[in-house]
N, C-alpha and C positions, 0 to 999 in steps of 0.2 A: 503492498502500500504505500503510494507515494505522497506525501504530506507537504503543505504549503501554511507557512505562521506568518500571519498579518500582526503588525508591529507600528505604534506608533511612537513609544519612548525608549527607554533604556534598556528594556528585553531581558531582565533576570528570567522571569518565566520562560521568555522564548530559549535563551541560554540554556536554562534547566531541562527544557523540554528534548534539546537537541541532543544533550549529553546521557539523557536517560536514554535516547534511542539509537547512540552510536553503538554499532556492531551487531545491531537486530537485524535478521534474516529478513524478517518480512513488513518491518515499518523502515521505511526511507524518510529522511527530512530533507525534499528535493531543494527548496525555494523559499527564502522569507523575504515577504512584503512589506512596504512601508510606505507610508503617505507623506512623509517626512525626510527630507536627503541628510537632518541632521540629528535623526534617531539613532542614538548610540549601540541600538539591537542591530543596527547595519554592520558597526565595526565587531561586536560580538559573532556575528555570523560568519563574517570575513575569517576571522580567527578559528573558527571551529570548521571549515573550508565548507560552508553553505554557502551557496549562490542567493544574491539578494538582486531584489527591483526596486526601484522608487517609482509608486505611482501615487500621483498627485490625486485629490478628491475628484477633481473632472477628469481625469484619464479613468479611475475607479468606477464612477458612473457612464462608462462607454464601453460596451459589450464588444465593440471591434478593438478596444486595447488589453482588458482584462481576461476574456475568455482565451483568445490566442496564445496570450501569456502562460495562462495554467494548462494550457494543452501543449506547449510546447514541451513542458516540464513534467506532462503526463499525471497531473494532479489529480487524486481520487477525494481528499480531504481538506478540509480547511480549517485551520484553529485560529482563533482572534485571542491574541495575548497581550493586552493592554494596546487595541488598535481602536481609536477613537470615532473615525466617521461612521456612518452607518451603512449597513451592507445593501446595496441595490436591490431591488426585486428578483431582475435577471438573474444574477449571481444566485440567489436563494432558490429560485425555480431551477437553475442549471444543478445545483447541488443540493438536494432536497434531503434533509436530515445526514448532512455531511459537512455541515459547518458549526463548529462549536465555539461559543464564547465563556471569559470565568469573569463573573461580577464579584466586586469586592466587598457584596454584602448577602444577606440572606432572602432575595427575592421571595414575593414581592416586593419586601420592603426597601426603600433607596434605590430604586431603578428608576429607569425613563433617561428622557432627553436633558442632558445636563449631568448627569449621575454617574461620574466618574473619579477614580483617586479619591484625592484628599476630599472632593466636594461630598463624597459618600459618608468619608470619616467624621468630618463636620458635623453631617446629619444625623449619622447614629448619634453622637455627642449628643447635641442639640436634641433630640429625641428622649435621651436618658434611657437608651435601652441597655439590657440587662446583659445581652449577649449581641456578636457580630458573626460573621465568618464570610465563606465564598458560594458562589452558587455556579455550578456549570453546568449548561444548558445549551439546547439547540437555538440556533439563531433561528429567528421569524422576521416577517415585516414589522412587525409591533418591536419598538425598542424594548430590549428585556422581557420581552415576553414569551420567548420560546420555551419548551416542555422542559422541565426542570430532568435533568439527569442525575446529578448529587450536588448534596450540600454538606458542608463541614462549619462548626460552630466553636467560638471562643468567648469564653465570658469577658462582658466589658468591667472592669471595676469604676466605683464612682468619682478616682482622682485620674483614670485614663485620660488624656488627650488625644487630638487627632492623631497627632504622631503615635502614640503609643498603641494607638488602636490599629494604625495602618501597620505598625511591627508585628503584630500578632496575626491580622490576616495574612500579611506576607510568608507567616511562618507557615499557616495552613498550606498557601499557594504551593510553597517547595514542597512540602510533605505530598500533595496530594494532588495536585493537576496532572503531573506527567502519568502517575498511578492510574488515574480514572480514563485517562486516555486510553493507556494501552489495554485496561480490561474493557473499553469500548470498543477498540478497532477487534482484539480477540474474539470480541462476542461476534462482530460483524462477520469475521472471517469465518467463524463455526458456520453463521446464517447462510453465506455464500456457497460451501461446502457440499 
């Protein structure tokens, strides 16, 4: 199975996923796509020997740009790992139940447009939530509205700040995201047999 990882930022999840699947005989990270040329994730991909492409938002929304790129690399599945632009409907249609995202909260809480990164952790703190976590879900045309695959939680203490909440969520991402992808893809392979 050939995987593309879409990223917008520093790429810690991207690097974690690439490292997790290095040496796998059945799962290959073939491409890292970023909407930003200054995303540090591109440097991480380069260091790990994974090709990358910069696809600004306007080109992401052009089926004549993104679909041929994914076809060129034989992409079977797309992972959003801190990718901020909304995925266009034509791409969701081309990859039904083959695009997953990770969200830094327990959806449906703190999801939707504008709810990413630190904005989410600030909302968790402002709401007085006693727990937060990560949600791994399929991508649908509704922002953060796709079917939930898995959730992992962590307590939020009264003295936690958005920064300490972010640290706790990051620990969950590093521990669970690659493992859940592996389980998902192994299950997918079994169904294809």
